[in-house]
N, CA and C atoms as an extended XYZ file, in Angstrom:
243
Properties=species:S:1:pos:R:3:atomname:S:1:resname:S:1:resid:I:1 pbc="F F F"
N        11.117        0.565       10.948 N   UNK     1
C         9.978        1.448       11.143 CA  UNK     1
C         9.446        1.368       12.563 C   UNK     1
N         8.995        0.198       12.978 N   UNK     2
C         8.397        0.083       14.303 CA  UNK     2
C         9.443       -0.216       15.360 C   UNK     2
N         8.958       -0.615       16.522 N   UNK     3
C         9.866       -0.892       17.622 CA  UNK     3
C        10.640       -2.191       17.426 C   UNK     3
N        10.105       -3.106       16.639 N   UNK     4
C        10.773       -4.374       16.385 CA  UNK     4
C        11.092       -4.480       14.895 C   UNK     4
N        12.375       -4.420       14.523 N   UNK     5
C        12.729       -4.430       13.093 CA  UNK     5
C        12.399       -5.717       12.366 C   UNK     5
N        12.061       -6.795       13.077 N   UNK     6
C        11.718       -8.041       12.397 CA  UNK     6
C        10.229       -8.125       12.068 C   UNK     6
N         9.444       -7.152       12.532 N   UNK     7
C         8.009       -7.153       12.271 CA  UNK     7
C         7.697       -6.410       10.969 C   UNK     7
N         6.575       -6.764       10.323 N   UNK     8
C         6.205       -6.075        9.083 CA  UNK     8
C         5.805       -4.628        9.343 C   UNK     8
N         5.941       -3.817        8.316 N   UNK     9
C         5.544       -2.416        8.360 CA  UNK     9
C         4.878       -2.086        7.039 C   UNK     9
N         4.329       -0.891        6.909 N   UNK    10
C         3.568       -0.567        5.702 CA  UNK    10
C         3.790        0.875        5.273 C   UNK    10
N         3.539        1.101        3.997 N   UNK    11
C         3.576        2.437        3.410 CA  UNK    11
C         2.263        2.632        2.664 C   UNK    11
N         1.606        3.758        2.922 N   UNK    12
C         0.378        4.104        2.213 CA  UNK    12
C         0.627        5.404        1.466 C   UNK    12
N         0.334        5.416        0.180 N   UNK    13
C         0.561        6.617       -0.622 CA  UNK    13
C         0.451        6.322       -2.106 C   UNK    13
N         1.104        7.139       -2.907 N   UNK    14
C         1.129        6.981       -4.359 CA  UNK    14
C         2.473        6.379       -4.755 C   UNK    14
N         2.435        5.369       -5.603 N   UNK    15
C         3.646        4.652       -5.987 CA  UNK    15
C         3.833        4.669       -7.495 C   UNK    15
N         5.089        4.706       -7.916 N   UNK    16
C         5.437        4.603       -9.335 CA  UNK    16
C         6.137        3.268       -9.514 C   UNK    16
N         5.673        2.500      -10.485 N   UNK    17
C         6.168        1.146      -10.719 CA  UNK    17
C         6.596        1.032      -12.176 C   UNK    17
N         7.722        0.390      -12.415 N   UNK    18
C         8.203        0.164      -13.779 CA  UNK    18
C         8.184       -1.340      -14.050 C   UNK    18
N         7.057       -1.864      -14.563 N   UNK    19
C         6.967       -3.306      -14.796 CA  UNK    19
C         7.899       -3.780      -15.911 C   UNK    19
N         8.167       -2.906      -16.856 N   UNK    20
C         9.048       -3.198      -17.983 CA  UNK    20
C         9.892       -1.953      -18.220 C   UNK    20
N        11.135       -2.130      -18.586 N   UNK    21
C        12.012       -0.995      -18.856 CA  UNK    21
C        11.345       -0.046      -19.847 C   UNK    21
N        11.263        1.215      -19.469 N   UNK    22
C        10.673        2.228      -20.348 CA  UNK    22
C         9.191        2.471      -20.120 C   UNK    22
N         8.547        1.675      -19.267 N   UNK    23
C         7.125        1.852      -18.968 CA  UNK    23
C         6.956        2.208      -17.495 C   UNK    23
N         6.060        3.129      -17.220 N   UNK    24
C         5.756        3.494      -15.845 CA  UNK    24
C         4.276        3.322      -15.574 C   UNK    24
N         3.965        2.821      -14.401 N   UNK    25
C         2.587        2.750      -13.929 CA  UNK    25
C         2.527        3.545      -12.635 C   UNK    25
N         1.484        4.326      -12.465 N   UNK    26
C         1.308        5.097      -11.248 CA  UNK    26
C         0.102        4.538      -10.511 C   UNK    26
N         0.338        4.107       -9.283 N   UNK    27
C        -0.729        3.575       -8.437 CA  UNK    27
C        -1.030        4.622       -7.366 C   UNK    27
N        -2.143        5.315       -7.529 N   UNK    28
C        -2.515        6.313       -6.533 CA  UNK    28
C        -3.248        5.621       -5.383 C   UNK    28
N        -3.011        6.099       -4.195 N   UNK    29
C        -3.672        5.557       -2.999 CA  UNK    29
C        -3.488        4.053       -2.872 C   UNK    29
N        -2.244        3.647       -2.774 N   UNK    30
C        -1.939        2.235       -2.601 CA  UNK    30
C        -1.413        1.944       -1.203 C   UNK    30
N        -1.338        0.674       -0.879 N   UNK    31
C        -0.810        0.227        0.407 CA  UNK    31
C         0.162       -0.922        0.141 C   UNK    31
N         1.392       -0.786        0.624 N   UNK    32
C         2.394       -1.845        0.541 CA  UNK    32
C         2.683       -2.331        1.948 C   UNK    32
N         2.729       -3.637        2.134 N   UNK    33
C         3.172       -4.217        3.399 CA  UNK    33
C         4.536       -4.835        3.134 C   UNK    33
N         5.500       -4.489        3.979 N   UNK    34
C         6.883       -4.923        3.805 CA  UNK    34
C         7.277       -5.761        5.020 C   UNK    34
N         7.901       -6.906        4.752 N   UNK    35
C         8.339       -7.772        5.848 CA  UNK    35
C         9.494       -7.104        6.597 C   UNK    35
N         9.807       -7.624        7.765 N   UNK    36
C        10.945       -7.124        8.521 CA  UNK    36
C        12.257       -7.300        7.792 C   UNK    36
N        12.266       -8.196        6.810 N   UNK    37
C        13.467       -8.427        5.999 CA  UNK    37
C        13.530       -7.506        4.787 C   UNK    37
N        12.495       -6.679        4.590 N   UNK    38
C        12.498       -5.722        3.488 CA  UNK    38
C        11.866       -6.212        2.202 C   UNK    38
N        11.102       -7.292        2.255 N   UNK    39
C        10.456       -7.854        1.069 CA  UNK    39
C         8.987       -7.418        1.041 C   UNK    39
N         8.520       -6.950       -0.120 N   UNK    40
C         7.106       -6.592       -0.258 CA  UNK    40
C         6.298       -7.879       -0.177 C   UNK    40
N         5.371       -7.937        0.788 N   UNK    41
C         4.587       -9.167        0.972 CA  UNK    41
C         3.114       -8.986        0.617 C   UNK    41
N         2.676       -7.730        0.426 N   UNK    42
C         1.280       -7.511        0.040 CA  UNK    42
C         1.137       -6.125       -0.569 C   UNK    42
N         0.229       -6.033       -1.551 N   UNK    43
C        -0.084       -4.770       -2.219 CA  UNK    43
C        -1.590       -4.715       -2.390 C   UNK    43
N        -2.172       -3.556       -2.079 N   UNK    44
C        -3.618       -3.398       -2.240 CA  UNK    44
C        -3.939       -1.913       -2.323 C   UNK    44
N        -5.145       -1.576       -2.784 N   UNK    45
C        -5.579       -0.178       -2.734 CA  UNK    45
C        -5.663        0.278       -1.275 C   UNK    45
N        -5.433        1.555       -1.029 N   UNK    46
C        -5.486        2.092        0.329 CA  UNK    46
C        -6.855        1.885        0.967 C   UNK    46
N        -7.887        1.786        0.159 N   UNK    47
C        -9.236        1.550        0.701 CA  UNK    47
C        -9.329        0.198        1.421 C   UNK    47
N        -8.395       -0.707        1.132 N   UNK    48
C        -8.362       -2.021        1.777 CA  UNK    48
C        -7.258       -2.119        2.825 C   UNK    48
N        -6.643       -0.973        3.165 N   UNK    49
C        -5.483       -0.973        4.060 CA  UNK    49
C        -5.793       -1.560        5.426 C   UNK    49
N        -6.919       -1.201        6.025 N   UNK    50
C        -7.221       -1.688        7.373 CA  UNK    50
C        -7.211       -3.211        7.442 C   UNK    50
N        -7.888       -3.852        6.510 N   UNK    51
C        -7.925       -5.318        6.538 CA  UNK    51
C        -6.562       -5.918        6.193 C   UNK    51
N        -5.837       -5.290        5.267 N   UNK    52
C        -4.512       -5.786        4.883 CA  UNK    52
C        -3.541       -5.679        6.060 C   UNK    52
N        -3.578       -4.552        6.775 N   UNK    53
C        -2.689       -4.360        7.920 CA  UNK    53
C        -3.026       -5.339        9.040 C   UNK    53
N        -4.309       -5.582        9.259 N   UNK    54
C        -4.721       -6.550       10.284 CA  UNK    54
C        -4.303       -7.968        9.898 C   UNK    54
N        -4.483       -8.309        8.631 N   UNK    55
C        -4.133       -9.649        8.143 CA  UNK    55
C        -2.653       -9.950        8.368 C   UNK    55
N        -1.793       -8.938        8.168 N   UNK    56
C        -0.344       -9.138        8.296 CA  UNK    56
C         0.194       -8.674        9.648 C   UNK    56
N        -0.727       -8.324       10.563 N   UNK    57
C        -0.381       -7.923       11.927 CA  UNK    57
C         0.634       -6.779       11.962 C   UNK    57
N         0.324       -5.744       11.192 N   UNK    58
C         1.182       -4.554       11.161 CA  UNK    58
C         0.748       -3.624       12.292 C   UNK    58
N         1.689       -3.261       13.138 N   UNK    59
C         1.429       -2.322       14.234 CA  UNK    59
C         1.098       -0.951       13.623 C   UNK    59
N         0.036       -0.300       14.066 N   UNK    60
C        -0.328        1.015       13.511 CA  UNK    60
C         0.806        2.048       13.576 C   UNK    60
N         1.692        1.923       14.561 N   UNK    61
C         2.819        2.868       14.651 CA  UNK    61
C         3.878        2.586       13.587 C   UNK    61
N         3.733        1.476       12.860 N   UNK    62
C         4.680        1.100       11.807 CA  UNK    62
C         4.141        1.382       10.413 C   UNK    62
N         3.166        2.278       10.313 N   UNK    63
C         2.587        2.637        9.016 CA  UNK    63
C         3.058        4.042        8.651 C   UNK    63
N         3.701        4.148        7.502 N   UNK    64
C         4.175        5.426        6.985 CA  UNK    64
C         3.182        5.909        5.940 C   UNK    64
N         2.605        7.081        6.155 N   UNK    65
C         1.646        7.653        5.197 CA  UNK    65
C         2.340        8.775        4.447 C   UNK    65
N         2.485        8.588        3.139 N   UNK    66
C         3.183        9.562        2.306 CA  UNK    66
C         2.203       10.476        1.599 C   UNK    66
N         2.527       11.747        1.578 N   UNK    67
C         1.761       12.691        0.786 CA  UNK    67
C         2.553       12.981       -0.475 C   UNK    67
N         1.852       13.170       -1.564 N   UNK    68
C         2.487       13.446       -2.840 CA  UNK    68
C         2.120       14.855       -3.265 C   UNK    68
N         3.115       15.598       -3.687 N   UNK    69
C         2.871       16.922       -4.253 CA  UNK    69
C         3.072       16.799       -5.754 C   UNK    69
N         2.012       16.928       -6.495 N   UNK    70
C         2.075       16.836       -7.951 CA  UNK    70
C         2.251       18.239       -8.506 C   UNK    70
N         3.458       18.564       -8.937 N   UNK    71
C         3.753       19.915       -9.427 CA  UNK    71
C         2.994       20.247      -10.703 C   UNK    71
N         2.522       19.241      -11.425 N   UNK    72
C         1.763       19.528      -12.637 CA  UNK    72
C         0.441       20.222      -12.314 C   UNK    72
N        -0.081       19.962      -11.134 N   UNK    73
C        -1.332       20.602      -10.725 CA  UNK    73
C        -1.111       21.999      -10.155 C   UNK    73
N         0.127       22.353       -9.849 N   UNK    74
C         0.392       23.596       -9.151 CA  UNK    74
C         1.233       24.583       -9.954 C   UNK    74
N         1.431       24.310      -11.206 N   UNK    75
C         2.256       25.193      -12.023 CA  UNK    75
C         1.472       26.430      -12.414 C   UNK    75
N         2.171       27.514      -12.478 N   UNK    76
C         1.558       28.743      -12.979 CA  UNK    76
C         2.297       29.155      -14.237 C   UNK    76
N         1.875       30.221      -14.850 N   UNK    77
C         2.518       30.696      -16.070 CA  UNK    77
C         3.958       31.146      -15.796 C   UNK    77
N         4.274       31.451      -14.536 N   UNK    78
C         5.612       31.956      -14.207 CA  UNK    78
C         6.612       30.851      -13.921 C   UNK    78
N         6.161       29.615      -13.740 N   UNK    79
C         7.070       28.536      -13.402 CA  UNK    79
C         7.317       27.634      -14.612 C   UNK    79
N         8.571       27.264      -14.843 N   UNK    80
C         8.853       26.341      -15.963 CA  UNK    80
C         8.574       24.905      -15.540 C   UNK    80
N         7.401       24.394      -15.886 N   UNK    81
C         7.044       23.022      -15.488 CA  UNK    81
C         7.001       22.112      -16.696 C   UNK    81
């Protein structure tokens, strides 16, 4: 993500998690911090992102902000949703 691949980076957005096979949890507005090795090292609500990013020394240019398009909110009578 950032200029140094060994440094942590982060993703802010909506995440789908399967804690157990067959179950899904949706975390809206979450923040994940990922180590340079690709391991999730911290998870928090996006409202706590600033402090979480500072705590793990994540460069602001290494933060990926994802937007989610929920088609269930945008379906009309003409679309098969």
